[in-house]
C-alpha positions as CSV (number, residue, x, y, z in Angstrom):
1,M,84.5,94.2,83.3
2,V,87.5,94.8,85.6
3,S,90.8,94.8,84.0
4,R,93.3,91.9,85.3
5,A,96.7,93.6,86.9
6,V,100.2,92.8,85.6
7,D,103.5,93.3,86.6
8,E,104.8,96.0,85.3
9,S,108.1,94.5,84.3
10,D,107.1,91.8,81.5
11,G,103.2,92.2,81.6
12,V,102.9,88.9,83.4
13,T,100.5,88.9,86.9
14,R,103.1,87.8,89.5
15,L,102.8,88.1,93.7
16,G,105.2,89.2,95.7
17,L,106.7,92.7,96.9
18,G,109.9,92.7,94.7
19,A,107.5,91.7,91.5
20,N,105.3,94.5,92.4
21,A,107.7,97.3,93.9
22,A,107.0,100.5,91.9
23,Q,103.1,100.1,92.5
24,F,103.6,99.1,96.1
25,A,105.8,102.0,96.6
26,L,103.3,104.2,94.9
27,L,100.6,103.0,97.3
28,V,102.7,103.7,100.2
29,A,102.9,107.4,98.8
30,V,99.3,107.6,98.2
31,N,98.5,106.3,101.7
32,A,100.9,109.1,103.3
33,L,98.6,111.5,101.5
34,V,95.6,109.7,103.3
35,G,96.9,110.2,106.5
36,G,98.1,113.7,106.0
37,T,94.3,114.7,105.0
38,L,93.3,113.4,108.5
39,G,96.2,114.8,110.2
40,Q,95.3,118.6,109.1
41,E,92.4,118.4,111.8
42,R,94.0,116.2,114.7
43,T,95.7,119.5,116.7
44,V,93.4,122.2,115.7
45,L,89.8,121.1,115.6
46,P,89.3,119.9,119.3
47,L,90.6,123.8,120.1
48,L,88.6,125.2,117.3
49,A,85.4,123.8,119.1
50,E,86.4,125.3,122.3
51,R,87.9,128.7,121.3
52,E,85.7,130.0,117.9
53,F,82.5,127.7,118.4
54,H,82.4,128.0,122.1
55,L,81.1,124.6,122.7
56,A,81.4,124.0,126.5
57,A,79.9,120.4,126.7
58,Y,82.6,117.6,125.7
59,T,79.8,115.3,124.3
60,T,78.7,118.3,121.7
61,A,82.3,119.1,121.1
62,L,83.1,115.5,120.1
63,T,80.5,115.2,117.7
64,Y,82.8,115.5,114.5
65,I,84.7,112.2,115.7
66,V,81.1,110.6,115.8
67,A,80.2,111.7,112.3
68,F,83.7,110.6,111.1
69,G,83.7,107.5,112.8
70,V,80.3,106.5,111.6
71,A,80.8,107.5,108.0
72,K,84.5,105.8,108.0
73,A,82.9,102.8,109.5
74,I,80.1,102.4,106.7
75,A,82.4,103.5,104.0
76,N,84.8,100.6,105.1
77,Y,82.6,98.1,104.5
78,L,81.3,99.5,101.2
79,A,84.9,99.8,99.9
80,G,85.4,96.0,100.6
81,T,82.4,95.0,98.8
82,W,82.7,97.7,95.9
83,S,86.4,96.4,95.4
84,D,85.3,93.0,94.8
85,R,82.7,94.1,92.5
86,Y,84.0,97.1,90.4
87,G,87.9,96.9,91.1
88,R,90.1,98.6,93.7
89,K,91.3,101.5,91.6
90,P,87.6,103.1,91.0
91,V,86.9,103.1,94.8
92,L,90.4,104.7,95.6
93,V,89.7,107.5,93.0
94,G,86.1,107.8,94.4
95,G,87.3,108.5,97.8
96,W,89.7,110.9,96.7
97,L,86.9,112.8,94.8
98,V,85.2,112.9,98.2
99,A,88.2,114.2,100.0
100,V,88.4,117.4,97.8
101,P,85.7,119.8,99.7
102,V,86.6,118.9,102.9
103,P,89.5,121.4,103.8
104,L,87.2,124.0,101.8
105,L,84.3,123.1,104.3
106,L,86.7,123.3,107.5
107,I,87.9,126.7,106.1
108,W,84.8,128.5,105.6
109,A,82.6,127.0,108.2
110,P,80.2,129.7,109.8
111,T,78.6,126.9,112.3
112,W,79.9,123.8,113.9
113,G,77.2,121.9,111.8
114,W,79.3,122.7,108.7
115,V,82.6,121.0,110.7
116,V,80.6,117.8,111.7
117,A,79.4,117.5,107.9
118,A,83.2,117.9,106.8
119,N,84.2,115.5,109.2
120,G,81.2,113.0,107.5
121,L,82.8,113.5,104.0
122,L,86.3,113.2,105.5
123,G,85.0,109.7,107.1
124,V,83.9,108.3,103.8
125,S,87.1,109.4,101.8
126,Q,89.0,107.7,104.6
127,G,87.2,104.9,104.5
128,L,87.4,104.4,100.8
129,T,90.9,105.5,100.1
130,W,92.6,103.9,103.2
131,S,90.8,100.6,103.1
132,T,91.4,100.2,99.2
133,T,95.1,101.1,99.9
134,V,95.2,98.2,102.3
135,I,93.2,95.8,100.1
136,M,95.7,96.6,97.1
137,K,98.9,96.0,99.2
138,I,97.7,92.6,100.3
139,D,97.1,91.5,96.8
140,L,100.2,92.6,95.6
141,V,102.6,90.7,98.3
142,G,100.9,87.6,98.3
143,P,100.6,85.3,101.6
144,T,104.2,85.5,103.1
145,R,104.9,89.3,103.4
146,R,101.7,90.7,104.9
147,G,102.9,92.0,108.1
148,L,105.6,93.9,106.4
149,A,103.2,95.1,103.7
150,M,100.8,96.6,106.5
151,G,103.7,97.9,108.4
152,L,104.7,100.2,105.3
153,N,101.1,101.0,104.8
154,E,100.3,102.2,108.2
155,A,103.6,103.7,108.7
156,A,103.2,106.0,105.8
157,G,99.5,106.8,106.9
158,Y,100.1,107.5,110.5
159,G,103.6,109.3,109.7
160,A,101.9,111.6,107.7
161,L,99.1,112.2,109.9
162,A,101.7,112.8,112.7
163,A,103.9,115.5,110.7
164,T,100.5,117.0,109.6
165,A,99.5,117.5,113.3
166,L,102.8,118.9,114.4
167,A,103.0,121.2,111.3
168,T,99.5,122.4,111.9
169,G,100.5,123.5,115.4
170,Y,102.9,125.6,114.4
171,I,101.1,126.9,111.7
172,A,98.0,127.8,113.8
173,A,100.2,129.4,116.9
174,E,101.7,131.4,113.9
175,Y,98.6,132.4,111.8
176,G,95.5,131.5,113.9
177,L,93.5,128.4,113.7
178,R,91.9,129.1,110.1
179,P,92.3,128.9,107.5
180,E,96.2,128.5,107.0
181,P,96.1,125.1,108.6
182,F,94.2,123.7,106.4
183,Y,95.8,124.6,103.1
184,L,97.8,121.5,103.7
185,G,94.5,119.5,103.2
186,I,94.1,121.1,99.8
187,A,97.2,120.1,98.7
188,Y,97.2,116.7,99.8
189,A,93.7,116.2,98.2
190,A,94.8,117.3,94.8
191,L,98.2,115.1,95.0
192,G,96.1,112.1,96.0
193,L,93.5,112.5,93.4
194,G,96.2,113.1,90.4
195,L,98.3,110.0,91.7
196,S,95.2,107.7,92.2
197,G,93.7,108.6,88.5
198,L,96.8,108.8,86.7
199,A,99.4,106.3,88.1
200,V,97.9,103.5,90.1
201,R,97.0,100.3,88.7
202,E,94.2,97.7,89.4
203,T,95.1,94.8,91.6
204,L,92.2,92.6,91.4
205,G,94.1,90.4,89.1
206,H,96.6,89.5,91.7
207,A,94.0,88.6,94.2
208,Q,92.4,86.1,91.4
209,L,96.0,84.9,90.9
210,E,96.4,83.9,94.7
211,S,92.8,82.3,95.0
212,A,93.7,80.3,91.7
213,S,96.8,79.0,93.4
214,R,95.8,78.4,96.7
215,V,95.8,74.8,97.8
216,A,93.3,73.4,100.3
217,G,94.1,72.1,103.5
218,S,93.3,71.0,107.0
219,S,93.4,74.3,108.9
220,R,90.7,76.3,110.3
221,Q,91.4,79.0,107.4
222,D,91.1,76.4,104.4
223,R,88.0,75.0,105.9
224,L,86.3,78.4,105.3
225,H,85.4,77.9,101.8
226,A,85.5,80.8,99.0
227,D,82.0,80.8,98.2
228,L,80.8,82.7,101.4
229,T,78.0,85.2,100.8
230,T,78.5,88.7,102.2
231,R,76.2,87.9,105.3
232,E,78.4,84.9,105.9
233,V,81.3,86.9,105.7
234,F,80.0,89.3,107.8
235,R,79.3,86.9,110.4
236,E,82.7,85.2,110.1
237,T,84.4,88.4,110.6
238,S,82.2,89.9,113.6
239,L,80.9,87.0,115.6
240,R,82.1,83.3,114.8
241,E,85.5,82.9,113.6
242,P,87.7,83.0,116.6
243,A,90.5,84.9,115.2
244,L,88.7,87.3,112.9
245,S,86.2,88.2,115.7
246,A,88.6,88.5,118.3
247,A,90.9,91.0,115.7
248,S,87.4,92.8,115.0
249,Q,87.1,93.6,118.6
250,A,90.6,94.4,119.2
251,G,90.5,96.8,116.4
252,M,87.4,98.5,117.7
253,V,88.8,99.1,121.4
254,N,92.0,100.4,119.6
255,N,90.3,103.0,118.0
256,L,87.9,103.7,120.7
257,N,90.9,104.7,122.8
258,D,92.3,106.6,119.6
259,G,88.7,108.6,119.6
260,L,89.5,109.6,123.0
261,A,93.1,110.9,122.6
262,W,91.9,113.0,119.2
263,G,89.2,114.4,121.1
264,L,90.0,115.0,124.6
265,F,93.9,115.0,125.1
266,P,94.4,118.4,123.4
267,L,91.8,119.8,125.7
268,L,93.6,118.3,128.8
269,F,96.7,119.4,127.9
270,A,95.3,123.1,127.3
271,T,94.2,123.0,130.9
272,A,97.7,122.6,132.0
273,G,98.5,125.8,130.4
274,L,100.5,123.9,127.4
275,S,101.3,126.3,124.6
276,L,99.8,125.5,120.9
277,E,103.1,124.3,120.2
278,R,103.8,122.1,122.9
279,I,100.2,120.8,122.4
280,G,100.9,119.8,118.5
281,L,103.9,118.2,119.5
282,L,102.4,115.9,122.4
283,V,99.4,115.1,119.9
284,A,102.2,114.4,116.9
285,I,104.3,112.1,119.0
286,Y,101.5,109.3,119.5
287,P,101.1,108.7,115.8
288,A,104.8,109.4,115.0
289,V,105.8,106.5,117.1
290,W,102.7,104.6,116.0
291,G,103.8,105.3,112.2
292,L,107.5,104.6,112.4
293,G,106.9,101.7,114.9
294,Q,105.1,99.9,112.1
295,L,108.3,99.8,110.0
296,V,109.4,97.0,113.0
297,T,106.4,95.5,114.1
298,G,105.0,94.6,110.7
299,A,107.8,92.7,109.6
300,A,108.3,91.3,113.3
301,S,104.7,90.0,113.0
302,D,105.8,87.8,110.0
303,R,108.6,86.1,112.2
304,V,107.3,86.0,115.9
305,G,103.4,85.5,115.0
306,R,100.5,87.9,115.1
307,K,98.9,87.0,118.7
308,P,101.8,87.7,120.9
309,L,102.2,91.4,119.2
310,I,98.6,92.3,119.6
311,V,98.2,91.0,123.3
312,A,101.3,93.2,124.4
313,G,100.2,96.0,122.4
314,M,96.7,96.3,123.9
315,A,98.3,95.9,127.5
316,T,101.0,98.7,126.7
317,Q,98.1,101.0,125.6
318,A,96.1,100.5,128.8
319,V,99.3,101.0,131.0
320,A,100.0,104.1,129.0
321,L,96.3,105.4,129.2
322,G,96.5,105.1,132.9
323,I,100.0,107.5,132.6
324,V,98.2,110.0,130.9
325,A,95.5,110.1,133.6
326,V,97.7,110.7,136.3
327,G,99.9,113.0,134.5
328,H,100.0,116.6,135.1
329,S,103.3,117.6,133.2
330,F,104.6,118.0,129.5
331,G,107.5,115.2,130.1
332,L,105.1,112.4,131.7
333,W,102.4,113.1,128.8
334,A,105.2,112.7,126.3
335,L,106.1,109.3,127.8
336,A,102.9,108.1,127.7
337,S,102.3,109.3,124.2
338,V,105.3,107.4,123.4
339,L,104.1,104.3,125.2
340,I,100.4,104.5,123.1
341,G,102.2,104.9,119.9
342,A,104.4,102.0,120.8
343,G,101.2,99.9,121.8
344,T,99.3,100.8,118.7
345,A,102.2,100.2,116.3
346,M,102.3,96.5,117.6
347,V,98.5,96.2,117.2
348,Y,97.5,98.1,114.0
349,P,99.3,96.4,111.2
350,T,99.1,93.3,113.0
351,L,95.6,93.0,113.0
352,L,95.0,93.4,109.2
353,A,97.8,91.0,108.4
354,A,95.6,88.5,110.7
355,V,92.5,89.1,108.9
356,G,94.5,88.6,105.6
357,D,95.9,85.2,106.6
358,V,92.6,84.0,107.8
359,A,90.0,85.5,104.8
360,H,90.3,83.3,101.6
361,P,91.4,85.6,98.6
362,V,88.0,85.6,97.0
363,W,86.0,87.2,99.9
364,R,89.0,89.2,101.4
365,A,88.2,92.5,100.4
366,R,84.9,91.9,102.1
367,A,86.4,90.6,105.5
368,V,88.8,93.8,105.5
369,G,85.9,95.9,104.9
370,V,83.8,94.3,108.0
371,Y,86.8,94.4,110.1
372,R,87.2,98.1,109.3
373,L,83.8,98.8,109.7
374,L,84.0,97.3,113.3
375,R,87.5,98.8,114.0
376,D,86.4,102.3,112.8
377,G,83.1,102.5,114.7
378,G,85.3,102.6,117.8
379,F,85.8,106.3,116.8
380,A,82.3,106.9,117.1
381,L,81.7,104.7,120.4
382,G,85.1,106.3,122.0
383,A,83.7,109.9,121.4
384,L,80.3,109.3,122.7
385,L,81.6,107.3,125.8
386,S,84.3,109.5,126.6
387,G,82.4,112.7,126.0
388,L,79.7,111.4,128.3
389,I,82.0,110.5,131.2
390,A,83.9,113.6,130.8
391,D,80.8,115.7,131.3
392,A,79.6,113.6,134.2
393,L,83.0,113.0,135.9
394,G,85.9,114.8,134.0
395,I,88.4,113.8,131.4
396,R,90.5,111.9,133.7
397,A,87.7,109.4,134.6
398,A,86.9,109.3,130.6
399,I,90.6,108.2,130.4
400,W,90.5,105.7,133.3
401,A,87.4,103.9,131.9
402,V,89.0,103.8,128.6
403,A,92.2,102.0,129.7
404,A,90.1,99.4,131.8
405,L,88.3,98.5,128.3
406,T,91.7,98.4,126.6
407,A,93.2,95.6,129.2
408,V,89.8,93.8,129.0
409,S,90.6,93.9,125.3
410,A,94.1,92.4,125.5
411,A,92.6,89.5,127.8
412,V,90.0,88.7,125.0
413,V,92.4,88.4,122.4
414,G,94.9,86.1,124.8
415,V,92.0,83.7,125.4
416,R,90.2,83.5,122.1
417,M,92.5,84.4,119.3
418,Y,94.7,81.4,118.0
419,E,98.0,82.0,115.9
420,T,97.0,83.1,112.4
421,L,100.7,83.4,110.7
422,P,100.7,80.6,108.0
423,R,103.8,78.2,108.8
424,P,105.7,76.4,106.2
425,S,104.7,72.8,106.0
426,P,107.1,70.1,106.8
427,G,110.1,69.7,104.5
428,K,109.3,73.1,102.5
429,P,111.2,76.1,103.4
């Protein structure tokens, strides 16, 4: 039996950011550590593949992203199902346990296969921990502040990712590609496991409270009943429900271009003769703007709606990728990195908030799991697609191809998605 979560002030379960401020802040800190465990390799691993393991083919070098993306996608799906069945906290703690050996494997890896295996574990860990912090924050804040909640969650995660990517670039320049850059990952895993096991509280009771208080209406969301099977949740989220399916394809394309950026941007920058410090800075700019921007965009989507930000964000990403493809200088690539980060900041928390808007509280965790399964499958798809195109036609051709796909995704959202932001009923504040 999963214990019912309660507000820390008086033992009564309440929804809302103010009523759950302490636990919400703790979960923000935990997700920063989750982002940091991913950031430990964003700058270093592409260069490690080329300089220490001497992998010449882009497709082979990007196998670690494929392993990460596939493992994370599957773990996202399981995180949603397991969170409903066993509670949120056990899934979160389990994800941190999987993270513990990752930096050690990266430090000791004698062959590239070890690196690929480590990234499979990292994907499992990221899927379980990041999905669960998302679900728990949606549980705590209730229906009115989801955009803000997702903005804070994603800002913490990607802000820490950016800071760690920047730090590991400087550490690698000073001490080498291994082992020193991965010491940060060891510290993050230890802190995350300790906080999650000792201080985080179960939030399933908050979702149960929201479900009990939800009033049926005539909207499309309310016609999606609370008693959907897992197969029905998958079908609604991936294909049938217009907003959920549009969000899922946009999330997949967003992470497709992130997989491209993760695997190929450092190699492109290196071909221009940039130093490790400058490559680390460029790699960090994108998630830094992405992370900090979500502090604004998540809350903005609670006011202006979800759809406008998603369409504008995907279009901005497409333009920015085109700039990367034509660029040859640090300055132009820095501008493009800012634009990619800004576009992603518009999209990332807003897509999660839209899924939370539409999905019923009873099956919301499963819907988030399905969405994140499809979204993070984009990592693997992006690595495979961009690697194959880069091997055949060059890195810049791969970037152009992904830019075109991103523009098409923006058009799909514009045509298929309806506005999901809950609006007050007439006469209500």
